[in-house]
C-alpha positions in Angstrom: 0.0 0.0 0.0 1.3 3.4 -0.9 1.6 5.6 2.2 1.3 9.4 1.9 4.4 11.1 3.4 2.7 14.4 4.2 -0.7 15.8 4.7 -1.0 19.4 3.5 -3.3 21.8 5.5 -6.8 21.3 4.0 -7.7 24.9 4.8 -5.5 26.1 2.0 -7.7 24.4 -0.6 -9.5 26.8 -2.9 -13.2 26.3 -2.5 -15.6 27.4 -5.3 -19.0 28.9 -4.4 -20.6 27.2 -7.3 -23.0 24.3 -6.6 -23.4 21.9 -9.5 -27.0 20.6 -9.4 -27.1 18.9 -12.8 -27.6 15.1 -13.1 -27.0 13.0 -16.2 -28.2 10.0 -18.1 -25.1 7.9 -18.7 -24.1 7.4 -22.4 -23.4 3.7 -21.9 -27.0 2.9 -20.9 -28.4 2.8 -24.4 -28.0 4.3 -27.9 -30.1 7.5 -28.2 -32.5 6.6 -31.0 -35.8 4.9 -31.5 -38.3 3.8 -28.9 -35.8 1.6 -27.2 -33.6 4.5 -26.3 -35.9 5.8 -23.6 -36.3 2.4 -22.1 -32.6 1.7 -22.1 -31.7 5.1 -20.7 -33.9 4.4 -17.6 -32.0 1.1 -17.0 -28.6 0.6 -15.5 -26.5 -2.3 -17.0 -23.7 -3.6 -14.7 -21.4 -6.5 -14.3 -19.3 -7.9 -11.6 -15.7 -6.8 -11.1 -13.5 -9.1 -9.0 -10.6 -7.6 -6.9 -8.1 -10.4 -6.8 -5.3 -10.8 -4.2 -2.4 -12.5 -6.1 0.3 -12.0 -3.4 -1.2 -12.3 0.1 -1.6 -16.1 0.3 -0.5 -19.4 -1.2 -2.9 -19.0 -4.2 -4.8 -16.1 -5.9 -8.0 -15.3 -4.0 -10.9 -13.0 -4.7 -10.7 -10.3 -2.0 -13.8 -8.2 -2.9 -16.4 -7.7 -5.6 -18.2 -4.7 -7.0 -20.7 -4.0 -9.7 -19.5 -1.6 -12.5 -21.0 -0.5 -15.8 -21.1 -3.3 -18.4 -18.6 -2.9 -21.2 -16.0 -0.8 -19.3 -12.4 -1.9 -19.2 -11.7 -2.9 -15.6 -9.1 -4.3 -13.3 -8.8 -5.0 -9.6 -6.0 -6.0 -7.2 -4.8 -6.0 -3.6 -1.6 -4.0 -3.2 0.7 -5.3 -0.5 3.5 -3.5 1.4 4.8 -5.8 4.1 7.1 -3.1 5.4 4.1 -0.9 6.3 4.3 0.2 9.9 1.2 2.3 9.9 -2.3 1.0 9.2 -2.9 -2.1 7.1 -0.1 -3.6 4.9 -2.7 -4.4 2.2 -5.0 -2.2 0.1 -7.8 -3.5 -2.2 -8.1 -1.2 -5.3 -9.9 -1.3 -8.6 -10.4 0.8 -11.7 -13.0 0.8 -14.5 -12.7 3.0 -17.6 -15.5 3.8 -20.1 -15.0 3.4 -23.8 -14.6 7.2 -24.1 -11.5 7.1 -22.0 -12.7 10.0 -19.8 -15.4 8.5 -17.5 -13.9 6.2 -14.9 -14.6 4.7 -11.5 -11.8 4.0 -9.1 -11.1 2.9 -5.5 -7.8 4.3 -4.1 -5.6 2.9 -1.4 -6.3 3.2 2.3 -4.4 5.8 4.4 -3.8 6.1 8.1 -2.6 9.1 10.2 -2.6 10.3 13.8 -2.1 13.2 16.1 -1.5 13.7 19.9 -1.6 16.6 22.3 1.8 15.7 23.9 4.1 16.0 20.9 4.6 12.3 20.2 3.6 10.5 17.0 1.0 7.7 16.9 3.2 4.8 16.2 4.9 5.4 12.8 1.9 7.1 11.2 2.2 10.5 9.5 1.2 13.2 11.9 -1.9 15.1 10.8 -5.1 16.4 12.4 -7.9 15.6 9.9 -10.9 15.5 12.2 -13.5 14.3 9.7 -14.3 12.9 6.3 -14.5 16.5 4.8 -11.0 17.4 6.0 -9.6 14.1 4.7 -11.3 14.5 1.3 -10.0 18.1 0.9 -6.5 16.9 1.8 -6.8 14.0 -0.7 -7.9 16.3 -3.5 -4.9 18.6 -2.9 -2.5 15.6 -3.2 -4.1 13.7 -6.0 -6.2 16.1 -8.2 -4.0 19.1 -9.1 -5.9 22.4 -9.7 -9.3 20.8 -8.9 -12.1 23.0 -7.5 -14.3 21.7 -4.6 -17.8 22.4 -5.8 -19.8 20.7 -3.1 -19.5 18.6 0.0 -22.3 16.5 1.7 -22.1 14.4 4.9 -23.3 10.9 4.5 -24.8 10.0 7.9 -26.5 7.0 6.3 -23.0 5.5 6.0 -21.6 6.7 9.4 -22.0 5.1 12.8 -20.7 5.2 16.4 -18.7 2.1 17.3 -19.0 2.7 21.0 -17.1 3.9 24.1 -14.8 1.8 26.3 -13.4 2.8 29.7 -10.7 1.2 31.8 -8.6 2.4 34.7 -7.4 5.9 33.9 -8.2 5.5 30.2 -11.1 6.1 27.8 -11.5 4.9 24.2 -14.1 6.2 21.7 -14.5 4.9 18.2 -16.7 6.0 15.3 -17.0 6.2 11.5 -17.5 9.5 9.7 -18.6 9.3 6.0 -19.0 12.0 3.4 -18.8 12.8 -0.3 -17.4 15.7 -2.3 -18.0 16.9 -5.9 -14.9 18.4 -7.6 -14.3 19.9 -11.1 -11.2 20.2 -13.2 -9.9 20.0 -16.7 -8.3 17.1 -18.7 -6.7 18.0 -22.0 -8.8 21.2 -22.0 -12.0 19.3 -21.3 -14.1 20.1 -18.3 -14.8 17.0 -16.1 -16.6 16.3 -12.8 -15.7 13.8 -10.2 -17.8 12.5 -7.3 -15.7 11.3 -4.3 -16.8 9.4 -1.2 -15.0 7.8 1.8 -15.6 6.2 5.2 -13.1 7.3 7.8 -12.7 5.1 11.0 -11.5 7.1 14.0 -10.1 6.0 17.4 -9.7 8.6 20.2 -7.8 7.6 23.3 -7.7 9.7 26.5 -5.3 8.7 29.3 -5.8 10.6 32.6 -3.0 11.6 34.9 -0.3 12.7 32.4 2.5 15.1 33.0 1.3 18.0 35.2 -2.0 16.3 35.6 -3.0 17.0 32.0 -4.8 14.2 30.2 -2.9 12.7 27.3 -5.0 12.3 24.1 -4.4 10.7 20.7 -6.5 10.6 17.6 -5.9 8.1 14.9 -7.8 8.1 11.6 -8.0 5.5 8.8 -9.6 6.3 5.5 -10.9 3.1 3.9 -10.0 4.2 0.4 -11.6 6.9 -1.7 -14.3 5.8 -4.2 -14.5 8.1 -7.2 -16.6 8.4 -10.4 -15.4 10.8 -13.1 -17.7 12.0 -15.9 -17.7 14.8 -18.5 -20.5 17.4 -19.2 -22.3 16.7 -15.9 -21.8 14.9 -12.6 -22.8 11.3 -12.3 -26.3 10.8 -10.7 -26.3 10.1 -7.0 -28.4 7.0 -7.6 -25.8 5.4 -10.0 -22.9 6.3 -7.7 -24.6 4.8 -4.6 -25.3 1.6 -6.6 -21.5 1.0 -7.0 -20.8 2.0 -3.4 -23.6 -0.4 -2.1 -22.2 -3.4 -4.0 -18.6 -3.0 -2.9 -18.1 -5.8 -0.4 -15.2 -8.1 0.8 -15.2 -11.8 -0.1 -15.9 -14.1 3.0 -12.9 -16.5 2.5 -10.4 -13.7 2.0 -11.8 -11.7 5.0 -11.5 -14.8 7.2 -7.9 -15.4 6.2 -7.0 -11.8 6.8 -8.7 -11.8 10.2 -6.8 -14.9 11.3 -3.5 -13.5 10.2 -4.1 -10.2 12.0 -5.1 -12.0 15.1 -1.9 -14.0 15.2 0.2 -10.8 14.6 -1.7 -9.1 17.5 -1.0 -12.0 19.8 2.7 -12.1 18.9 3.0 -8.3 19.5 1.3 -8.6 22.8 3.7 -11.4 23.9 6.7 -9.3 22.8 5.4 -6.3 24.7 4.9 -8.4 27.8 8.5 -9.7 27.7 9.8 -6.2 27.2 7.8 -5.1 30.2 9.2 -7.8 32.4 12.8 -6.9 31.4 12.1 -3.2 32.0 10.6 -4.0 35.4 13.5 -6.1 36.5 16.0 -3.4 35.4 14.0 -0.8 37.2 14.1 -2.7 40.4 17.9 -3.2 40.2 18.7 0.5 39.4 15.9 2.4 41.1 17.8 3.2 44.3 20.7 4.8 42.2 18.4 7.0 40.1 18.1 10.7 40.7 14.7 12.2 41.1 14.7 13.6 37.6 15.6 10.2 36.1 12.7 8.7 38.1 10.2 11.2 36.6 11.5 10.6 33.1 11.2 6.8 33.4 7.6 7.1 34.8 6.7 9.4 31.9 8.1 7.0 29.3 6.1 4.1 30.8 2.9 6.1 30.7 3.4 7.1 27.1 4.3 3.5 26.1 1.2 2.2 27.9 -1.0 4.7 26.2 0.5 3.9 22.7 0.2 0.2 23.2 -3.4 0.4 24.5 -4.3 2.7 21.7 -2.8 0.4 19.1 -4.6 -2.7 20.5 -7.8 -0.7 20.7 -7.4 0.5 17.1 -6.8 -3.0 15.8 -9.9 -4.2 17.6 -12.0 -1.2 16.4 -10.9 -1.7 12.8 -11.7 -5.4 12.9 -15.1 -4.6 14.5 -15.7 -2.0 11.8 -14.8 -4.4 9.0 -17.1 -7.2 10.1 -20.0 -5.1 11.5 -20.0 -1.7 9.7 -19.4 -2.9 6.2 -22.4 -5.3 6.3 -24.8 -2.8 7.9 -24.2 0.3 5.7 -24.7 -1.4 2.3 -28.2 -1.1 0.9 -28.6 -4.2 -1.3 -31.0 -7.0 -2.2 -30.0 -10.7 -2.8 -31.1 -12.1 -6.1 -30.9 -15.7 -7.4 -28.3 -15.7 -10.2 -29.9 -17.1 -13.3 -26.7 -18.7 -14.6 -24.9 -20.1 -11.6 -27.9 -20.6 -9.2 -26.0 -18.7 -6.5 -26.8 -15.4 -4.9 -25.8 -12.0 -6.3 -26.2 -8.7 -4.3 -27.5 -5.7 -6.2 -28.7 -2.3 -5.1 -32.1 -2.0 -3.5 -32.6 1.4 -5.1 -34.2 -0.3 -8.1 -37.4 -2.3 -8.2 -36.4 -4.9 -10.8 -33.3 -6.8 -11.8 -32.5 -8.8 -14.9 -29.5 -10.9 -16.0 -28.7 -10.9 -19.6 -27.4 -13.8 -21.6 -23.8 -12.4 -21.6 -23.8 -12.5 -17.8 -24.3 -8.7 -17.2 -27.0 -7.4 -15.0 -29.6 -4.6 -15.6 -31.4 -2.7 -12.8 -34.5 -0.7 -13.6 -37.8 0.6 -12.2 -39.8 -0.2 -15.4 -42.1 -3.2 -14.7 -42.4 -3.6 -18.5 -38.7 -3.6 -19.3 -37.6 -5.8 -22.2 -33.9 -6.4 -22.5 -34.2 -7.7 -26.1 -35.9 -4.4 -27.1 -33.6 -2.2 -25.0 -30.2 -3.8 -25.6 -30.8 -6.5 -28.3 -29.9 -9.2 -25.8 -32.1 -11.9 -24.3 -32.3 -11.9 -20.5 -34.2 -13.3 -17.5 -35.9 -11.5 -14.6 -34.1 -12.2 -11.3 -36.0 -13.3 -8.2 -35.2 -11.9 -4.8 -33.9 -14.3 -2.1 -33.3 -14.1 1.6 -30.2 -16.2 1.5 
């Protein structure tokens, strides 16, 4: 996973006062001629994209799936950086590009950062204070979309949730997810384009009482679970189409289970190592405590408190991220299960449409039209899919 080295101040981003309210009918939906054009334009034709992990385990494994417009060039992979010392060493990413070469959908890599009120970094993470999804998206735009204008920002409370509070002796942990989307505009080869961006940011705030001078020691760590973007020309993509892709992005069960098991073992090994270091430090302290000056005693105590807070914050962050992965991802997606007409299995599609079809070529069509006919709209035979509770 590529780790950002710096986080520019998001307040320096130039913000336009213009609010783009236009919506669009996507050019890939149907040709614009004849009676079938209106029927096809109201339907959304998609197909499954598989994000494959080729490096994490002994064999290639599907890590996640997502529905993207049919006929677009697409690719997906899991990027690994085993030397990563901040956040996750893996990052599922994908990209789908329209035939026009301009419109594109992309999921970028995850990023993690942190900040404290006592001058120490949070592990080896970049130091930044990005307190919400808006601040993070503004920072991301500055670093990845040169000369882009922020046209609009909207919180997405339907995707956010509180993960709960935890209190222990002298310490308090609070965790939550903040979600939001931003619309930006910029030019590519002299052509005006629009891009809708969205992200979920998982936060962990740790507060340790009784620090130096009686001041509480606080740390805030944020992890953005990638930025999902959809770029178009002429007008922004419709919210409904964008949410369909966001709704259907989900991890594969087998890959998720293998990742969880590996992270559990790493956490256990780290805890054992920290316990051994603690025993050595305690023994050393007992042998040398009587020879230490008062200043040395205070310094040692402070270092122990900082180490305890960092270790507790790291363990709490790992637990929070795992809880978010298992619980939050499943609860925020708005999908229906349908019986796949070809394989007999279950496929998840957005519940923002009343009807779903599967065409003979394997792609899917979502529509509100009860009289929709894929042969008339696309020239391809298809079968209406039935919902299932599985």
